[in-house]
C-alpha positions, 0 to 999 in steps of 0.5 A, spaced: 565 211 520 562 206 525 566 203 531 561 198 532 553 197 531 551 203 536 557 208 536 561 212 531 567 215 530 564 222 529 561 222 536 567 219 539 571 225 537 566 230 539 569 235 543 567 242 544 573 244 547 576 242 540 571 246 537 572 252 541 580 253 540 580 250 534 584 244 536 584 237 532 581 232 535 582 226 530 585 219 532 591 216 528 588 209 525 592 205 531 588 209 536 581 207 531 583 200 532 583 201 539 577 204 539 574 199 535 576 194 540 573 198 546 566 200 542 565 192 542 566 192 550 561 198 550 556 195 546 556 190 552 555 195 557 549 198 552 546 191 552 546 189 559 543 196 561 538 195 556 538 203 554 542 207 550 548 210 552 549 218 550 557 219 550 559 225 553 567 225 552 571 218 549 577 220 544 581 226 546 587 228 543 593 230 547 592 237 546 585 237 547 586 233 553 591 238 556 586 244 554 581 241 559 586 240 565 585 233 564 592 227 566 597 226 561 596 219 562 588 219 561 585 213 557 581 218 553 588 219 550 589 212 547 581 212 545 580 207 552 575 211 556 568 213 555 565 219 559 557 217 558 550 217 561 544 213 560 538 217 562 533 211 560 537 206 565 537 211 571 542 216 575 550 215 574 551 212 581 545 207 579 549 205 572 555 204 576 552 200 581 549 195 576 556 195 572 560 193 578 555 187 580 556 185 573 563 185 573 564 178 571 560 180 564 563 187 563 571 186 563 572 194 565 579 196 567 576 202 571 570 204 573 569 211 576 562 215 579 564 222 577 557 225 579 553 227 573 557 222 569 559 214 569 567 214 566 569 207 564 575 205 561 577 198 558 583 195 556 584 196 548 591 192 547 589 185 547 593 181 552 592 186 557 589 185 564 584 189 567 585 192 573 577 192 575 578 198 579 572 201 582 572 209 584 569 215 586 571 223 584 570 226 591 568 233 592 574 235 595 578 232 588 580 226 590 578 219 588 576 214 593 576 207 592 569 203 591 562 207 590 560 213 594 553 216 592 554 222 597 561 224 594 563 227 600 558 233 601 
């Protein structure tokens, strides 16, 4: 099933953890509706980067999310968050810089430089105001406001 022109439900639910542990990682129809709205926002990111996006994590069922040790409030559970890379565009840090510079065109909720990937989330519920929060995941396992290429090395 296509969520948008360039993103499918199949790629949005791929999870090595789910496969390895035999966990269901299929979203509800309501969550799929959210993911369709989010996919349209991700299309804007792809267009601005002028480069394909490789999704590494999108939807996570609560069981999968728990199995990987993620927060119970993760936007991945709601289908609102995507982890990705775009090797043709550049490094995850360069991608984050670009998205932050174009934050009037890309209405993200959170943008996190995770080191080897980009985490971006969008408000999947109409009428919700995005926080426009930019963070860096540090080597001491904390999040800091803004972008920090060194990540506390």
